[in-house]
C-alpha positions as CSV (number, residue, x, y, z in Angstrom):
1,X,0.0,0.0,0.0
2,X,1.2,3.5,-0.9
3,X,0.6,5.9,1.9
4,X,-0.2,8.7,-0.6
5,X,-3.2,6.7,-1.8
6,X,-4.4,5.4,1.6
7,X,-7.9,6.2,2.8
8,X,-7.5,7.3,6.3
9,X,-4.7,9.7,7.1
10,X,-3.3,10.7,10.5
11,X,-5.0,13.5,12.4
12,X,-3.6,15.9,15.0
13,X,-6.8,16.2,17.1
14,X,-9.8,14.1,17.9
15,X,-13.1,14.9,19.6
16,X,-12.9,15.6,23.4
17,X,-15.7,13.1,23.8
18,X,-13.2,10.3,23.1
19,X,-11.8,9.7,26.6
20,X,-10.1,6.3,26.2
21,X,-6.6,6.2,25.0
22,X,-7.4,3.4,22.5
23,X,-10.1,5.5,20.9
24,X,-7.9,8.6,20.6
25,X,-5.0,6.6,19.1
26,X,-7.2,4.6,16.6
27,X,-8.9,7.8,15.4
28,X,-5.7,9.9,15.2
29,X,-3.8,7.2,13.3
30,X,-6.6,6.6,10.8
31,X,-7.8,3.1,11.7
32,X,-11.4,4.0,12.5
33,X,-13.8,6.9,12.1
34,X,-16.5,7.8,14.5
35,X,-20.0,7.9,12.9
36,X,-22.0,8.6,16.1
37,X,-21.9,7.6,19.7
38,X,-21.4,3.9,19.8
39,X,-20.8,3.4,16.1
40,X,-17.5,3.3,14.3
41,X,-16.4,2.8,10.7
42,X,-13.3,0.7,10.1
43,X,-11.1,2.4,7.6
44,X,-8.6,0.3,5.5
45,X,-5.9,0.0,8.2
46,X,-8.5,-0.8,10.9
47,X,-10.2,-3.4,8.6
48,X,-6.9,-5.2,8.0
49,X,-6.3,-5.5,11.8
50,X,-9.9,-6.7,12.2
51,X,-9.5,-9.3,9.5
52,X,-6.3,-10.6,11.2
53,X,-8.1,-10.9,14.5
54,X,-10.9,-12.8,12.7
55,X,-8.3,-15.1,11.0
56,X,-6.7,-16.0,14.3
57,X,-10.0,-16.6,16.1
58,X,-11.3,-18.7,13.2
59,X,-8.2,-20.9,13.2
60,X,-8.6,-21.6,16.9
61,X,-12.4,-22.2,16.7
62,X,-11.9,-24.6,13.7
63,X,-9.2,-26.4,15.7
64,X,-11.8,-27.4,18.3
65,X,-14.4,-28.5,15.8
66,X,-16.2,-25.2,15.1
67,X,-18.3,-24.8,11.9
68,X,-18.7,-21.3,10.7
69,X,-22.0,-19.9,9.5
70,X,-23.7,-16.5,9.3
71,X,-27.1,-15.7,10.7
72,X,-29.4,-12.8,9.9
73,X,-29.3,-9.6,11.9
74,X,-33.0,-9.0,11.4
75,X,-35.1,-11.2,13.8
76,X,-38.8,-11.8,14.3
77,X,-40.4,-11.5,17.7
78,X,-41.8,-15.0,17.7
79,X,-38.5,-16.7,18.2
80,X,-37.5,-14.5,21.2
81,X,-40.9,-14.7,22.7
82,X,-40.3,-18.4,23.4
83,X,-37.7,-17.4,26.0
84,X,-39.5,-14.1,27.0
85,X,-36.5,-12.2,25.7
86,X,-38.6,-10.0,23.3
87,X,-40.0,-8.2,26.3
88,X,-38.3,-4.8,27.0
89,X,-38.7,-5.6,30.7
90,X,-36.5,-8.7,30.3
91,X,-34.0,-7.3,27.7
92,X,-33.8,-3.5,27.7
93,X,-31.2,-3.1,24.9
94,X,-33.2,-4.0,21.9
95,X,-33.2,-2.0,18.7
96,X,-36.6,-2.6,17.3
97,X,-38.2,-1.5,14.0
98,X,-41.1,-2.2,11.7
99,X,-41.5,-3.3,8.1
100,X,-43.6,-1.2,5.7
101,X,-46.5,-3.7,6.3
102,X,-46.3,-3.0,10.0
103,X,-44.6,-6.2,11.2
104,X,-42.2,-5.7,14.1
105,X,-38.6,-6.8,13.8
106,X,-35.5,-6.6,16.0
107,X,-31.8,-6.1,15.3
108,X,-30.3,-9.1,17.1
109,X,-28.3,-8.6,20.2
110,X,-27.6,-12.3,20.4
111,X,-28.5,-15.5,18.4
112,X,-29.4,-18.4,20.7
113,X,-33.1,-18.5,19.6
114,X,-32.5,-18.1,15.9
115,X,-29.8,-20.8,15.8
116,X,-31.9,-23.2,17.9
117,X,-34.7,-22.7,15.4
118,X,-32.4,-23.5,12.4
119,X,-31.1,-26.7,14.2
120,X,-34.6,-28.1,14.8
121,X,-34.5,-28.8,11.0
122,X,-31.0,-30.3,11.2
123,X,-30.8,-32.4,14.5
124,X,-32.8,-35.5,15.0
125,X,-30.7,-38.2,16.5
126,X,-27.6,-38.7,18.7
127,X,-25.6,-39.1,15.4
128,X,-26.1,-35.4,14.7
129,X,-24.4,-34.3,17.8
130,X,-22.2,-32.8,19.2
131,X,-22.3,-29.6,17.1
132,X,-20.3,-26.4,17.5
133,X,-21.5,-23.6,15.1
134,X,-20.1,-20.1,15.3
135,X,-20.2,-16.9,13.4
136,X,-18.6,-13.4,13.0
137,X,-21.7,-11.2,12.9
138,X,-22.9,-7.6,13.7
139,X,-24.7,-7.3,17.0
140,X,-26.8,-4.3,18.1
141,X,-27.3,-3.3,21.7
142,X,-29.1,-0.1,22.7
143,X,-26.7,0.7,25.5
144,X,-27.8,3.6,27.7
145,X,-24.3,5.1,27.4
146,X,-21.9,4.0,24.8
147,X,-18.4,5.0,25.9
148,X,-14.7,4.3,25.7
149,X,-14.5,4.1,22.0
150,X,-14.5,0.5,20.7
151,X,-14.7,-0.9,24.3
152,X,-18.4,-0.3,24.5
153,X,-20.5,0.3,21.4
154,X,-24.0,0.0,20.2
155,X,-23.0,-1.9,17.0
156,X,-20.2,-4.3,17.0
157,X,-18.9,-7.5,15.4
158,X,-18.9,-10.5,17.7
159,X,-17.6,-14.0,17.4
160,X,-20.3,-16.1,19.0
161,X,-20.1,-19.8,19.2
162,X,-22.7,-22.2,20.6
163,X,-22.1,-25.8,21.7
164,X,-24.8,-28.5,21.4
165,X,-24.0,-31.6,23.5
166,X,-25.7,-34.9,24.3
167,X,-25.0,-34.8,28.0
168,X,-23.4,-32.7,30.7
169,X,-20.1,-34.6,30.5
170,X,-19.8,-34.0,26.8
171,X,-20.5,-30.3,27.4
172,X,-18.0,-29.9,30.2
173,X,-15.3,-31.5,28.1
174,X,-15.9,-29.1,25.3
175,X,-16.1,-26.2,27.7
176,X,-12.6,-26.9,28.8
177,X,-11.4,-27.1,25.2
178,X,-13.0,-23.7,24.5
179,X,-11.3,-22.2,27.6
180,X,-7.9,-23.3,26.4
181,X,-8.6,-22.1,22.8
182,X,-9.5,-18.6,24.2
183,X,-6.2,-18.4,26.0
184,X,-4.4,-19.4,22.8
185,X,-6.2,-16.6,21.0
186,X,-5.3,-13.9,23.5
187,X,-1.7,-15.2,23.5
188,X,-1.5,-15.0,19.7
189,X,-2.9,-11.4,19.6
190,X,-0.4,-10.2,22.1
191,X,-2.3,-9.8,25.3
192,X,-1.9,-13.3,26.8
193,X,0.3,-12.2,29.7
194,X,-2.2,-9.6,30.8
195,X,-5.3,-11.7,30.4
196,X,-6.7,-13.9,33.2
197,X,-9.4,-16.6,33.3
198,X,-11.8,-15.0,35.7
199,X,-14.5,-16.7,37.7
200,X,-17.8,-14.7,37.4
201,X,-21.5,-15.2,38.1
202,X,-23.2,-18.0,36.2
203,X,-26.5,-16.3,36.6
204,X,-29.5,-18.7,36.3
205,X,-27.4,-21.3,34.5
206,X,-24.7,-22.3,36.9
207,X,-22.6,-21.3,39.8
208,X,-19.9,-19.8,37.6
209,X,-19.3,-18.5,34.2
210,X,-15.8,-17.7,32.9
211,X,-14.6,-14.3,31.7
212,X,-11.3,-13.5,30.1
213,X,-10.2,-10.2,31.7
214,X,-7.2,-8.1,30.5
215,X,-5.7,-5.8,33.1
216,X,-6.2,-2.2,32.3
217,X,-7.0,0.9,34.3
218,X,-9.7,1.8,31.8
219,X,-11.6,-1.4,32.5
220,X,-15.1,-1.4,33.9
221,X,-14.6,-4.6,36.0
222,X,-12.8,-5.1,39.3
223,X,-11.1,-8.4,39.6
224,X,-8.9,-10.1,42.1
225,X,-5.9,-11.9,40.5
226,X,-3.6,-14.7,41.6
227,X,-0.6,-14.0,39.4
228,X,1.0,-17.4,40.2
229,X,-2.1,-19.5,39.4
230,X,-3.1,-17.2,36.5
231,X,-6.7,-17.1,37.6
232,X,-8.9,-14.3,38.9
233,X,-12.2,-13.7,40.7
234,X,-14.7,-11.1,39.6
235,X,-15.8,-8.7,42.4
236,X,-19.4,-9.8,41.9
237,X,-18.6,-13.3,43.3
238,X,-15.7,-12.4,45.5
239,X,-16.5,-14.0,48.8
240,X,-14.6,-16.1,51.4
241,X,-16.6,-19.1,50.3
242,X,-15.6,-18.7,46.6
243,X,-12.0,-18.1,47.5
244,X,-11.9,-21.3,49.6
245,X,-13.7,-23.3,46.9
246,X,-11.2,-22.2,44.3
247,X,-8.2,-23.1,46.5
248,X,-6.5,-19.7,46.4
249,X,-5.0,-17.8,49.3
250,X,-6.7,-14.5,49.9
251,X,-3.3,-13.0,50.8
252,X,-2.1,-13.7,47.3
253,X,-5.0,-11.9,45.6
254,X,-4.5,-8.4,44.2
255,X,-7.3,-6.1,43.2
256,X,-7.1,-4.8,39.6
257,X,-9.2,-3.1,37.0
258,X,-9.8,-5.1,33.8
259,X,-11.5,-5.2,30.4
260,X,-13.6,-8.2,29.6
261,X,-12.3,-9.4,26.2
262,X,-14.3,-12.7,26.1
263,X,-16.6,-14.9,28.0
264,X,-17.9,-18.5,28.0
265,X,-20.8,-19.8,30.0
266,X,-23.3,-22.7,30.3
267,X,-26.8,-22.3,28.9
268,X,-28.0,-25.7,30.0
269,X,-31.4,-26.5,28.3
270,X,-33.1,-23.1,28.6
271,X,-32.9,-22.3,24.9
272,X,-33.0,-25.8,23.4
273,X,-36.1,-26.8,25.4
274,X,-37.9,-23.5,24.7
275,X,-37.2,-24.0,21.0
276,X,-38.3,-27.6,21.1
277,X,-34.8,-28.8,20.1
278,X,-34.2,-32.4,21.3
279,X,-32.6,-35.6,20.0
280,X,-33.3,-39.3,20.2
281,X,-30.7,-41.5,21.7
282,X,-29.6,-45.0,20.7
283,X,-32.7,-46.5,22.3
284,X,-35.1,-44.2,20.6
285,X,-35.7,-42.1,23.7
286,X,-36.2,-38.3,23.5
287,X,-33.3,-36.5,25.2
288,X,-32.5,-32.8,26.1
289,X,-29.6,-31.0,24.4
290,X,-27.1,-29.2,26.7
291,X,-25.9,-25.8,25.3
292,X,-23.0,-23.5,25.9
293,X,-22.1,-20.0,24.6
294,X,-18.7,-18.6,23.8
295,X,-18.2,-14.9,22.8
296,X,-15.5,-12.4,21.8
297,X,-16.2,-8.8,20.7
298,X,-13.8,-7.9,17.9
299,X,-13.9,-4.2,18.3
300,X,-13.4,-4.5,22.0
301,X,-10.5,-6.9,21.5
302,X,-8.9,-4.4,19.1
303,X,-9.3,-1.5,21.5
304,X,-7.9,-3.6,24.4
305,X,-4.8,-4.5,22.4
306,X,-4.2,-0.8,21.9
307,X,-4.8,0.0,25.5
308,X,-2.1,-2.5,26.4
309,X,0.4,-1.6,23.7
310,X,1.2,2.1,23.2
311,X,3.6,4.8,24.3
312,X,3.7,8.6,24.2
313,X,4.3,8.4,20.4
314,X,1.4,6.1,19.4
315,X,0.4,2.5,19.0
316,X,2.8,-0.4,19.2
317,X,1.0,-3.3,17.4
318,X,1.9,-6.9,18.2
319,X,3.3,-8.5,15.0
320,X,0.4,-11.0,14.5
321,X,-2.2,-8.3,14.2
322,X,-0.4,-5.3,12.8
323,X,-1.8,-4.0,9.5
324,X,1.6,-4.3,7.8
325,X,5.0,-5.7,8.8
326,X,7.0,-2.8,7.6
327,X,6.5,0.9,7.4
328,X,8.9,2.0,4.6
329,X,10.0,5.6,4.5
330,X,11.9,7.4,1.8
331,X,13.3,10.8,2.9
332,X,13.0,12.6,-0.4
333,X,12.4,16.3,0.0
334,X,15.5,17.4,-2.0
335,X,16.5,14.2,-3.7
336,X,14.1,12.2,-5.9
337,X,16.8,9.5,-6.4
338,X,16.1,8.4,-2.9
339,X,12.5,7.7,-3.9
340,X,13.8,5.5,-6.7
341,X,15.9,3.5,-4.2
342,X,13.0,3.3,-1.8
343,X,10.8,1.9,-4.7
344,X,13.4,-0.8,-5.3
345,X,13.2,-1.8,-1.6
346,X,9.4,-1.7,-1.8
347,X,9.4,-4.1,-4.7
348,X,12.1,-6.3,-3.1
349,X,10.0,-6.7,0.1
350,X,6.6,-7.2,-1.5
351,X,8.1,-9.7,-3.9
352,X,9.3,-11.6,-0.9
353,X,5.8,-11.6,0.6
354,X,6.4,-8.9,3.2
355,X,3.4,-6.7,3.9
356,X,4.6,-3.0,3.4
357,X,3.0,0.4,3.9
358,X,5.2,2.7,1.8
359,X,5.3,6.4,2.7
360,X,5.9,7.7,-0.8
361,X,5.0,11.3,-0.1
362,X,7.4,13.8,-1.8
363,X,6.4,17.0,0.0
364,X,6.5,15.9,3.7
365,X,9.3,16.4,6.1
366,X,11.3,13.6,7.7
367,X,9.9,14.6,11.1
368,X,6.3,14.3,10.0
369,X,6.9,11.0,8.4
370,X,8.6,9.6,11.5
371,X,5.8,11.0,13.7
372,X,3.1,9.3,11.5
373,X,5.0,6.0,11.5
374,X,5.2,6.0,15.3
375,X,1.5,6.9,15.6
376,X,0.4,4.2,13.2
377,X,2.5,1.7,15.1
378,X,3.7,-0.9,12.5
379,X,6.3,-3.3,14.0
380,X,9.3,-2.4,11.8
381,X,10.3,1.0,10.3
382,X,12.7,0.9,7.3
383,X,14.2,4.2,6.2
384,X,16.0,5.1,2.9
385,X,17.9,8.4,2.9
386,X,21.1,10.0,1.8
387,X,22.7,8.9,5.0
388,X,21.9,5.2,4.5
389,X,23.9,5.1,1.2
390,X,23.6,1.6,-0.3
391,X,22.2,0.2,2.9
392,X,18.9,0.7,4.7
393,X,18.0,1.6,8.3
394,X,15.7,-0.7,10.2
395,X,14.2,-0.1,13.6
396,X,11.6,-2.0,15.7
397,X,8.7,0.2,16.8
398,X,9.1,-1.2,20.3
399,X,12.8,-0.2,20.5
400,X,14.8,3.0,20.2
401,X,17.9,1.6,18.5
402,X,18.2,1.5,14.7
403,X,20.7,-0.4,12.6
404,X,22.0,-0.3,9.1
405,X,21.8,-3.5,7.0
406,X,22.2,-4.5,3.4
407,X,19.2,-5.2,1.2
408,X,19.8,-8.9,1.7
409,X,20.3,-8.4,5.4
410,X,17.0,-6.6,5.6
411,X,15.1,-9.7,4.4
412,X,17.0,-11.9,6.9
413,X,16.4,-9.4,9.7
414,X,12.6,-9.4,9.0
415,X,12.5,-13.2,8.8
416,X,14.3,-13.4,12.2
417,X,13.1,-10.5,14.3
């Protein structure tokens, strides 16, 4: 990508309404654009990051037997009336609308009921189970106060998976697999060290659910972490009884603020029974289906990654999710030959499969180019100038020291960072 052609340039200032650091940085660096409170457009750089997050999550969901599908955002009341979730008294975050003929519709905030309805046509016997469908899909939640940029929005993309099991044991085994898969995801996107499996309320379904909480002062949750055991307890269930049951020492627990980047929880038979979804076992007997739910909000995950990876200059993207591997800069104000050399390096890198954002602007100072590169946060900065001669300068965004290498050495350096 040539920076001169990129949709979404850097900005010096953003709205004072954006209080979170992640929102300020993502807006200033041209990753997203605010459309209204709680709704953001992903510009090209932001969309690339989003797609990389989706790829990583998809790989881990497929690795534990997930099957990807895509459900409709528009939903009819009848499905949600089976669980009493159409009622605004039960669910107060609906966006509802009407067709021209007067029929009422909702923009789905979750998809348990619609998926159960689909599976009544697909599941008959024990041979059809277990099943683990998932999707990446827009959700709509009429939050009273959308805030903190991508961390709490009214429209967002969620990865939601639902498990359908023949019995409790089968469900529990899969639940543990999902728990491990989630930690792999957060490790791969660069926040694994700051993310804790957190015991939280299971609501009406069970004693506990499990959240995945990343430590951050902008987080809305208070958790108590055991650094050695790598587990945490949400304040909502923080009692002496729970501490004892989990086998942790209260003296080792430290209070922290955190952002919930994912959650998994049992659904038992509430939705399957309400939707008349059953299966027949080997003896021909009708049996209940045990469900679980597994969610990750993509925008919130992106915002959290930024909250945990920035400095006073801008974003510092983990390599697995950065929009490009290299930010290539040609310092060319008084020497167009430098641009020719930079173009050669651009072709060399892209020809070797390296993802490159090439700052090819001719009328911008070195200081502005460096400032933009730091703000955008791509892992490696490569500079071509009069000072570099036949070599190139390479520097990691997370480090201060730069070094000069040959063209051949550049490829080797990127292959072995």
